N, C-alpha and C positions, 0 to 999 in steps of 0.2 A: 814564264818568259814572255814578255810582250814585245812584238816587233811592230814598230810604228812606221808606216810607209811615208817617211817624212817628206820625200820629194813631192808627194801628192797630198800632203795633209791639209793644205790650204785650198784644195780644189773641191768644189761641191756641185751638186746637181741643181737643176732649175727649180726655183719656186716662182709662182706667179707674183708679180710685183704687188706687194700688199699696200693698202692705203696707209698714209702717215698716221702716227698714233699718239702724238702729243703736241702741245703748243710749240715745242722746240724742234719738232721732227722735220726739219728742213735744213739744207745746207745754208749756212750764212756766208755770203761771199760778197766781196766788194771789188769792182773792176775800175781801173783807172786808165784812161787812154790819153785824153788831152784836157787841158784846163785844170782848175783847182777845185777840189772837192773836200768836204768835211764829212766824215762818217760819225754818226751819233748813235750810241746804243740806247734804246729805250725798252721798257718792259714789253716783251712779246714780239719784238721785231728789231731789225737793224735798219736804220733809216740813213740814206745817203742824200746829202743836200748839195745842190748845185745852183749857181746863179742863173744858169742857162737851160737846165733841163730837170725833169722829174724822173727819177729812177723807179722802175718797177720792183717791188719787193713782195714777199709773202708774209702774211700775218694770220694768226688763228686766234680764236677766243675759246674759253672754256677751261676746264680743269685738266689734270694730268691724264684722265681716262678718255679724253677726246679721241674719237676714232676716225672721223672724217673731216679733217681741217680743209678749209676752202682756200683756193688760190685767189688772192685779191691784189688790187692795185691801190696805192695810197695817192690821192690827188689833193694837193693843197687847195684850200678854198680860195686862196688869193692867187690862183694859177695864172692870172692874166699878166703877171709881171711883178717885178720887185723882188726883194730878198726874202727867202723862206726863213721865218723866225720860229718855226716849230709850232704854229698855231693849229687850227682845226683842220681835219682831214675828212674828205668824203671817201667812202669805201665802195669800190665796184669790182666786178669780176674782170679777170684778164682773159682775153680770148686766146685760143690756141694759135690762131694766125698771128697774133701780136707776138706771142712767144717765139714762133718760128722766124719772124721777121728780124728779131734782134737776139741772137744767141748769146750775146754778152750781157743781156738784161739781168738785173738783180732780182733774186727771189723768184725765179720762174719754176721752182720745184725741182724734184730729183729728176735727173735725166739718164737715159740709157746710151751706152756707146754704140758704135756701128755693129751690125751683126757679126762681122768677122772676128771682132774681139769678144763680144758677148757670148757667142757660141762656145768659145774656149773656156771662159770662166764658168759657164753653166754646165760643163761636162760632168757627168755623174761621178760621184766620189767612189774611190776604192775603199775596201774595208781595212781596218787595222787587224793585225794577226796576233794570236797569243797561243803558244804551245803549252801543253799540259806538262806538269813536272816529270811525268814518265816519258815524254816526247812521243806519245802514241796518238795524240789527238791535237787538232788545231782548230782554234776558234776564229771565225770570221765575225768581227764586230762591225756591224753595219753603221754607217755614219750618215749624218744629215747633210743637207745642202747649206748654203749660206743662210744664216738666220735673218729673219726680218728685223727691221729697226725696232719694232714693238718690243722685242726681247731685250734689247739694250736699253730701252726706255723704262724698264721696270725700276721702281724705286730702289736705291741702294744707299747703304750707310757707309760713309768714308771715315774709318776709325783706325787709328794707330798704324797707319801705313797700309791697311788692307781695305778691300771693299766687300761689303756683306750684303747679300740679298736676304732681307729680313723675312720675307714670306717663305723662303726655302730654308733659312738658317744655314746657309752655306756661302762660299765665296760667290760673288756675283759674276755674271757673264760666262758661266760654265758651259762648255760644249757637252755633247752627250752622244750616246749610241742609241740607235732606234731598234736594234734587234741583235740576237746572238745566234749564229749558226755553228754547229759542231761538225767537223769532218774527222773521220778516222784516217790515220796515216797507214796505208796498206804496206805489206812487206815489199812490194815492188817499187815503193816510193811514191805512188800515186795517191790521190786523195779520194776517199769514199764519198758517197752521196751526202749532201748536207742534211743535217737534222736540226730543224729550227727549235729553239727552246720555247716551249708553249707555256701559257698561263700568265704571261706578263700582260698587264692591262693595255688595252688599245691606246696608243698615244703616249705610253709610258717612256720617260726619259731615263736612260740607263747610265750609271756612272760607277767607277771604282770596282771594276770586274777583277776578282782575284780567285785563284784556284786554292782548294784545300791541298795540303801537302801530299795526300794520297791520290789526288787527281779525280776523285769521285764526285766532288761537289764544287759548285761555283757560289760565290757570294757577291752581291752587287747591290747598289741602291737603285730605287725607282721613285720617280716623282711624277705625279699626275696632277695637272691643273683641273680641279673639280669645277663643274659648271656652277657659276654663281658664288664661288668661294674665293676669298682673298688669299687662301693658304695653299701652298703646293709643297709642303714639307716632305723630306725624303724618308722613305721606309726601306729597311734592310730586307732583301730577298735572298733566298738560296735556291739552287737548282740541282737536281739529280742529273748528272751528265749522261749517264747510260739511258735513263728513261726520257730525258729531254723535257722534264717537267719542272716548273718553278713555282714557288709559293712564298708568302711572307715568313720571315724568321720569327716574328713575334705574333702571338695570337691576338694580343691587344692592339687595336688600331690607334691607340693614343700614344704609343711609344714611337718616337721619331728620331732620326739620326741628326746629330749636330756635327756638321762637316766644316765648320769654320777653320779648324786646325786639323787634327787627325780625325779619322772616321771609324774604321773597324779593322781588325786583324784576326787571323786564325791563331788561336792558342794551341789547339791540337786539331785532329781531323774531324771532330764533332762539336767544337766549342769556339765561339767567337767572342772577342772582347770589343764592345761597341761603345762609342761616345754618343750618348743620347741627350736630348733636351730634358732637363730636370722636370719631373712630373709636378713639382711644387711651383714651377715658374708661372707667374701671372702675365699680365699685359706689359708691353714695353713701357719704360718710364716716359713720362710726358715732359716735354721741354717747358720750363717755367716761362710764363709770359714776361715776368720781371726778374732779371738776374739778381742773385743774392749778393753779388759783390762784383767789383771790377775784375778783369782778367789781368793777373799780375804774374810776372816772371822776375826773378831776382838773381843777381850774381854778386852779392855783397861779400862773398868769400874770395872773390877775384880768381875763380877757377878758370883755367884755359880750356874752353870747350869749343871745338871747331867741328861743324857737321856740314855735310853736303845738303843740297836743296831737296830734302825728302818732302813728299807730298802726302795728303790725306791723313795728317797727324791729328791727335786729340787736341781739342781747342779749349775745353772747359770741363767743369765737374759733370755737367749733363752728358758730355761725350764719354767720360769715364764710366758713368753708370750704364750707358747704352752699350759700351764695349763689354762690360761685365755681363750684361743681360744676354747678349748674343753669343759670347765666347765661352760662357760657363757650361760645362758638361757634367753629366752623371755617368760614371763608368758602369757598364752592365755586362755580366757574363751570361751568354745565352747559348744553349745547346740546341742541336738539331731536333731533339725530342720535345722541345718546348719549355724547358725549365729556364727561369730567369732569376738572376741574383744581382742586386746592386752591390758594388764594392767601393769603398772609400767615400769621402765626402764630395759634394759638388765643388768643382774648381775649374780654373781656366787651364785645362790640360792641353798641351801642345804636341805631345808625343807619347805613345804607349808602345813598348817594344818587348815582347816576350823573349826570355833567354832561349838559346837553341834547344835545351832539353824541356822547355815548357814549364819549368818549376818556379820561375821568378818573372817579375815584370819590372822593367825600367821605366819609371814614370817621370815625365818632365812637365812642369807647370810654371806659369808666370803669375805674378801677384803684384799688388801695389807696394810702394808708390809708383804710379805711372809717370810718363813724361809727355810734355807738349812739344819737344824738339827732336825726338828720335822715334822710330817705329817700334812695334811691339817686340821685335827680335832682340832689342836691347833692354827690355824691361827686366826687373828682378826675376831671376830664374831659380827654381828649386828642382833638384833631381833626387828622387827617392828609389829605394828598392822595396818592392812588395813581393809577397808570395803570389802564386798564380791565382789563389782564391781571395786575394785582396787584403791580406794581413800585412801591416807595416813591418818591415825588417830593419831598415836604417836609412838615414839620409846621407847622400853623398856630398851634396853641396847646396848652398843657398847663396847665389851670386847677387850682388847689389846691382842697382840701376847702372847702366854703362853708357852714360852720356859723353864720357870723356875719352873714348877711343880715339887716338890720334888719326889724322887723315892720311898719313904716309902709308903707301901700299905695304902690305904685310904686317900692318898693325892689327892687333887682335884684342879680344876681351881678356881681362885679368882672371886668374883662377882656372879651375878645371874646364876643359872644353873638349869637344869631339868625343863624348863619352859613349862607348859602344860595347856590345858583347863580342868576344872573340868568336869568329866563325868556326874555329876548329875545336872549341871546347864546349862542354855542356853549359856552364854558367860562370864564365870568367870575364871580368870587365877590363877595359883599357881606356886610357885617356891621355891627353897632353896638358902640360902646364907651362906657361911662358915664364922665362927667367929675366926678361927685359921689361917687365911691367906692361907688356903689350905694345910698347912703343918701338917701332922699327928703326927709329933714329938712334936708339941707345945701343952702343956697342958692348956686347957681352958674350961670353962663351961659358957654357952652352946657352943657346937662345931658347930652346925648348927641351923639355924632358918628357919622355913617354913612360907612364906608369901602368902597372897591371895588378889586379887583386881579385880574389874570389868574391862571389856575391855575398857570402856570409863568411868573412874571415874569422880565424880563431882569435880568441881574446889576446889583445896585444900585438896581433899580426899587422904590420905596417905595409903599405903599398910597396911593391917591388919595382925598382927602376929597370925598365926594359931596354931603353936606349936614350942617348943624348945626341942632340942635333945642334949644329951651328947655323943652319938656315931655318926657315919656317917649316914646321911639320905639315905634311900634306896627305897623310893617310898610310894605311898598311894593307897589303894583300897577304892573307894568312894561308898557310898550307898545313903544317903540323908542328910538333915540337922541334923538328930539325930545320925547318925552313919558314921564313916569312920575309917579305920585301917591304922596306920602309922608305917612304918618299919624302923629300924635302926640296924646297926651292926658294929663290930670292928674286923678286921681280926686278929690282933696280939693275941687277947684273944679268938677268935672264938665266941664271945658273940653276940647274936641276940635278939632283943626285938621287940614286937608288942604292940602298944598303941591303946587304944580305945578313940576316941575323938568325941565330938558332935559339928560339925562345925558351927551350927546355934544357939548354946546355950552357952553364955559366963559364965553362972552360973554353968555349968556342968564341973567339973575338969577332965582333962585327967587321965587315969589310965592304968597301964600295964596289958595287957591280957596274954602275954607269955614272959618269960624271960629264955632263955636257951642257950646251946651251939649249934652252927650250926653243929658241928661234931657229936653230939649225935642224931643219926637218930632214935633211939628207942623212944625218947621223942617228936618227931615231931608230932604236933597235926593236921597237914594238912593245906591246904589253902582254903580260902573261894571261893565258886563257884560263878561265875558271870552270870548275865543275860543281854541280849541285850535290849537296850531301843529303843523307837520309833525313836530316832534320830541317832541310829547306834552306840552309845557308849556302854560301858559295866560297870555295877555297881553290887555291892554285892546283891545277891538274898536273900530277906527276905521271910521266910517260916512261915505260920500260921497252927496251928493244930485246929481241931474242938473243940469248947468250951474251948479254951485256949487263953487268951489275951496276953500271952508272945510272944516275938519276937525271932525267931530262924534264924540261918544261917546254910548253909551246908558246912562242912569241908571235903574236898577231900584229903585223905592222902595216902602215899605209904605203910604205915603199916609195917615198918621194925621191925622184931622180930628175936630172935636167930635161928629160923627155916627158915628164909627168909622173903621176903616182902609178906604181905597179905593186899593188898589195901582195903580201907574202905571208907564209906560215913557216916558221923556223923551229926545228927541233934543237933546243939549246941546252948544252951541258952547263948546269949552274955552277959547277966547281972549276972547270977549265975555261969556260967562255967559248968553247968550240961550238959551231952551229952547222946544221944541215938543213938546206931548204927543201921542204917536203911538199910545198904547194906554192904556186905563184900565179897571179892573174895573167890572162892572155894580154899580150902587148900590142897586137896589131889592130884588132877591131873592137875588142870588148874590154869593159872594165868590170872586174869581179872582186868581191870582198868576202872574207870569212865573217859570218855574222855571229855564230854561236857554236859551241860544242854540243853535239847531240848524244854522244855516248857517255853521259856523265852520271848515270845512276849508280854505277858500281863504286863501292867503297875501296879505298886503297889505290894502288898504282894501276894505270890503264895501259894495257899492251898496245903497241903501235898498230898491230893488225886489227885491233878492236876499234880503231878511231873512226868516228863518224862526225861530219861537220855540216852545218847549214851555210850555204853560200848564196850570194846574189850575183846576178849577171845582167849587164845592160850594155847598150852601145849608143852612138850618137842618135840613131833613129829607132832603136828598139827599147821599149820601156822595161823597167826592172822586173825580173822574175826570180823565183827562189828555187834552190836545188839542194838536194842532199847528196853528199859524196862520201863513199865508204871505202875504207881500207880492207884488205891489202890491194885489191885490184883497182881501187880508185874509181869505181863505176859511179856515174852521175845520174841522178833521178830528178827530173823536173817536177816540182809539186804545185806550181801556180801557172796560170796562163791568163794573166790580166790583159784586157784589151788596151790598145793604144788610146791614151786619154784625149788626144787631139790629132786625129788622123789627117786633118787638113794641113798639118805642119810635119807630117811623118818624114818627109824628105828634106827638111831644112838642112842648111849647110852650117857646119860648126868647125872652127879651127882655133887651136891654141897658138897664139902668135907671140913672138919675142922681139924686143927692140931695146934700145938703150937710151938712157937719160944723158944729158950733156955732161954730167959729172961722172959718167962711166957706170952708173948703177944699172944693172940688167932689170928690165921690166917685162911683165907678161900680161896678157889679156886674152879673153875668149871672144872671138869674132863670130857672130851669127849672121847668116844671110838667108833670105827667103828661098823657098823651094823654086828651082828652075832659074834662079838669077845667074846671069853671066855678065861679068863686068865689061868684057870686050864687046859685047853686043848691046847691053842695056845701059852702059855708062854708069857714072857714080850715082849713089842714092843719098837721100837724106839719112842722117845718122844720129842715133841716140847713144850717148855715152853715159853709163850708169855705174857708179862706183862708191867706194867707202875707204877712206884713208886708214892706214895702220902705222903704228910706231915700232921702230926697230933700234937695236943697239949697234948693229954692224951693217956695212954695205953688202958684204957677202951674203949674210942671212936674208937681207931685203931682196936680193936678186934671185933667190932660189925659187924654183917652180913649185907651185902648189896646185893640186887638183889634177884631173886627167882629161886629155882630149877626147876620151871615149865615153865619158859619163853622159848619161841621158839628160837632156835639158829639161829639168822640172820647171813648169810654168805655173806660178802661183797666181792668185786672183789680182794682184797688183804688180806683177812682174813686168819689167821692161821688155821681156821677150814677146809679150803680146803684140808689140808693134812690128814683129815679123809678118803678121797677117796684114799689115798696112804697107808692106814693101819698104820697111826701114832696114838699114844696116844697124845692128846692135853691137856695140862694144861693151861687153859685160865684164865688170870687175877688173878693169885695168888697175894694176898695182900702183898705189900712190904711197910709197914708203916715206915716212917722216923719220929721219935717222938722226940719232944723237949718240955719237961714238964716245967712248971713254966717259969723262965727266960732263960732256956737253949734253944739254937738255934738248931733246928733239924739237920741241915746239918753239924754241928760240929762232929757228929757221923754217918755221912752218910754211909761210907764204912762198918763200923762195922755192922750197922743194915741191910744194903743191903745184905751182905754176910750171916748173920744169917737167914734172911727171905728166901733166896734162898736155904740154906742148909736144912731148915725145909721142904720146898716144895719138894726138890729132895728126901729127906729121906722118905717122905710120899708116893710118887708114887712108889718108890722102895719097900717099906714095903708092899704095896698093890699088888705087883707082876705084875703091868701093864707096868712098864718101865724098860728097860735094863739099868743097871747102867753105861755101857760104851757107850750108845747111847742116851744121853739126850742132846738136842740142846736148845739154848736160843735165843730169838729174841725180837725185839721191834721197835716201830716207834717213832721218835722224842725223847722225854725224855726217852722212852723205849729203844731207840738205845743207848743213854748215859748210861743207866743201863746195857745194854748188854756188852758194851765195858768194863765197870768197873768190871763186874762179870768175864769176861775172864782174866782180869788183876789180880784180887784179889781172885778169887775162881776157878782157872782152874781145880781143882780136881772134880768139879761138872759137867762140861759140856764138850762135845766133840768138839763143834763148835758153832759159833754165827752168827746171821743175824742182822745187824744194819742199819735201814733205816732212812734217813733224820735227823740225830742226830747232836748234838754239843758235841765236845770232849775236847775242850780247853777252860776252863772258863775264862782265862785271856783275851780272845777275846770278852767277854761280861762283862766288868769290872764294870758296874753300875747295877748289878743284873741280875738274870735269874730265870725262873720258879717262885718258891715262895720264893726265896732268895732276900731280899731287902737290904742287906749290900753290900757295895762296895768292890772291890778287895783290896783296901788299908785298909779297916776296918777288913777284914777277909781273909787275904792273905793265911794263912795256909789252911783254908777251901777250898778256890778256887783251890789251887794247889793240895791238896790231893783228891779232888773230880774229878779232870780232868784226864780221862784215857789217854789223850795225854802225860801227865807227867809220865805215867806208861807203855808207849808203849814197853819199853824194857822187860816188864814182860809178855807180851801177846805171848803165844806160841801155843795156839789153833787156828785153822782156823777161820777167820772172814771175812764175806762178807759185804762190805759197799755199800749201794745204796743211791743215792741222786738225787733230781731234780736239773737240771742245773739252773733253774730260781726260786729257793726257796726264797720266800719273807717273810718268817716267822721270826720275830725278834729273834735273837739268833742262828738260824740254817742256817747260810750262807753256801752255797755250799763249800766255802773255808774250812770249818771245816772238811769235809770228805777228801778233797784233801790233807790237811796238815797232817791229822791223818794217811792217807795211806802212805804218804812219811815217817812219823816217824816209822811206822811199818816196811816198806820196808827197812829203814835204819838199822833195827835190825834183818833183816832176817826172819820176821814173815811170816807165810803162810796166804796171804790175797789177796783180790780181790776188786777192786773198779769199780762200774758201775754208770756212770753219765748219766741221762736221759735228752736228749735235750727237751727244751720247758716245762718241767714239773716243777711244783711248790712244795710246802711242801707235799701235797698229790698228788697222781698220777691219771691222768684222761684219757689219750688216750689209746685206745685198744692196739695199738702196744707196748706202754710202759708197761702197766699192764701185758700183756701176757709175755713180756720179763722178767719182774721182777719175775713172777711166774716160768718161765723156769730157771732163774738163781738160785732162791731159791730151787727149786726142785733138780736141779743138785747138789747144795751145800750140801743139806741134804742127798741125795743119796750117794755122794762121801765121805763125812766126818762124817756122822752120821750112816746111815744104814750100810755102809761098814766099819765102824770104828772098828779096831782091836787093838787099842793102849792099853797098859797095864795101866789102870787107877789106879789099886790098888798100883802099884809100885810108882806112883807119889803122892799118897794121903798124906803120912806123911810129905814129904818135903813141899807140898803146904800148909798144915794146919799149919805148923810152921811159914810160911810167914804170913798167915792170923792172927795168934795169935799175932805176933809182931805188925801188923797194929792195931789190936784192943787195945792192951796195950798202944800204943802211943796215940791213939785217946782218951782213958779214962783219960790219964794224962794231956790232954790239957785244959787250962782254957777257959771258955766261952768267945767268942769275943763280942765286943760291937755291939749294933744293929745300923742299918742305915735306908735308905729310899727306896721305890718303888711305883709307881703311880697306883691309882685305874683304870685309863684309860688303863692300860697295862695288862689286864687280859688274853689276848689271846696269850700267849707267845709260848707254845709248847704243843699242844693238840694231843693226839693219835687219828688217824682217825678211829680206830677200837673200840672206846669206846663211841659211840653215844647212846642216848636213843632210845628205840624201836620206839616211835612215837613222833610227836610234833604237837600241834594245832596251826594253823596260822590264 
């Protein structure tokens, strides 16, 4: 069990600011204030040309391994006047004083924010936690600080929708642990002294830490960058937990881990199945200087193939060869005593999964023909059953290339899918098969059928139908032959159902246990708690009460209420539906959750008086700690005592506020104020509103309260809450529901509802006297950046400036759906155009700061989106600035990048929010008239026809500031 302290997972300790490490290792940014400028990209630098001035930029020379690029100024040789036509340049150094004199200068290098912000970001990281299978030991997995940009600058191959570090033969940009500490969990609930795992090489980077099922050993990977070596491939290591000693699993130093897809797994307590780099593999294929043919794609069969804007796809035959080179593995069985055995042929294995009894292997691989328009998850897929020693038993399926999955949500791949082992059986398989051809727009009953079958069926034995579903299959929680819970859902209606089935009793009819809207958080009954079995799988925990023959399960719920979340644990009678609340979070000061069941080693039913749970506890000012609570006396033992990560904000003020939109929809937000602030004495503050819109099918669901007023405010490296240290009021996560009831599509009234939600939020903070009406800024990441640009275009009377990070601004560039929109551009043309702030660039008059990672691989948010939006703004004389971060993806990782983003944001807020003196009142009436015209036009439009989006594409644009506090691994 791995417990990731998610609230603090993005917080790291201080590293010295490293020198830049490559020709591109500088933020590329363009600033526009007055006049007309043209930006020109040239090799090695970005040049901004002006008729009246020469901008300072940075450029470097040399190859990819350059370690000390120099800060330079480009001065045109004809600088005495006249138009710059891109001729010769003299190169000279930029002095520090020149940099300080013009903070908006171009290419001045990476900057650091003020100490108040920098100190919070540089707070030391807390470890990740992992309990042993027996729950008697706890690992502290030490974590690193923010990585230097040099790590992101490592060469990577972008192939089939994934990014590969060829030197490590793993996914690129992997974080890692720096050490492993073992603590014994004492009988009184306290932790024993830490025992550090010894033997790991100095500087070794640790990944994939897993326990053996008996809890005696750990397996993990280690990579060490050897001096003067271009290789840092991963080796598999094992550690004796009791002794605290680690050693390589393989005696040969030439056997390395291939972690592009799967990596390794315990088959039993002394044997690991490892994906290794084939020993026969030579050097990577070389890209031909002259291509052998044109790049050709054809659709002469007139197939209807609609796909989202996937990135990093294969482009040609060379890419296909390179993908095969890095992704091909040789499976190896390795024992702790040193024996090694290769099993099966080399192939692109994507998953290896032993059966619970360890007798069989479920092997998944992908093969050619590959595709240039979809990622590897849709390549032809073969699923086989092998014995544990590598002998082929049978093939389950060989699915063809799936380029044609419809884009409608809940559309899926044809054929067998979600193939898994039953957790409650030694070696029984189950899977789902669609009956609608995978197309969510096809009306059919049943829509999915769930099948089950032994690993080695008797001759002529066909798969058994376990259950039929009219919605889309969503998984199974297994218990035993008398009980399993089956889940189904449908996105368009937000309907979700839970079925009770008896897998071993054909005479017991399935029945619906819960039938509700997934949006209705108030009606959420919770999820069943699982216990670990002797084989290492997880099944529903059955609970028994004294002198009571009935069977109960534990439902762990978030407990959403109009006052906020109050998590609970219910003892639930699966037959009658009666429930008894046996645990509930404190309501007044603390926010508590049930993290895991700790008394789960026993086979069979668990007595209520044997119950032991792991809980977390936190408050507005106290960071998360972990506790063990044990029945029958419910005594609580605190097992962690982590220090406050940012004591300078320990007494910040937090309040969950409620207010109403003009159409009657209830809205909520979390208002944060700096320590010691008193509105009656200190007056209104500059305010930063940071949010992310969401889609709903009903006003009632949209108005429900989510979250708790007592949760500890986790502050990540790019969190808006950092500006509490700068005496800002922060309105975090104000709900911006975009509602489409019945057959109405939510986005057809996107602008209207967006503006109305923002107006209500701004009016509320002004009414409370905490925000200065002329000094309210708005910002967001990804879809929140899209929101920000739209608000500056359509509600300029509300905000003095905006910060938009990694957004998409022109929806015609994502023509086959975006976010939760599954109609195409051609089906909902007006909606696509009206939602796109790019189309309203001429209306944006307030300052806007655009920030984007140069290597953004998130579908929909190509870096080009910010480039083109900036050019559109510049073409209309808008006050704008574009910062492009080299080597960064959708979220930002390197310390240099993060610190520079914070510096840019702080500068922007200080200049255009704190120092803003514009006459907002004078603009108000004209702006409101424009908004009313937009709303009227929107109300008069007919609802467009619905279209398609794929279930597999649910990770379109997620805000990196809206993660859950913790997650159990």
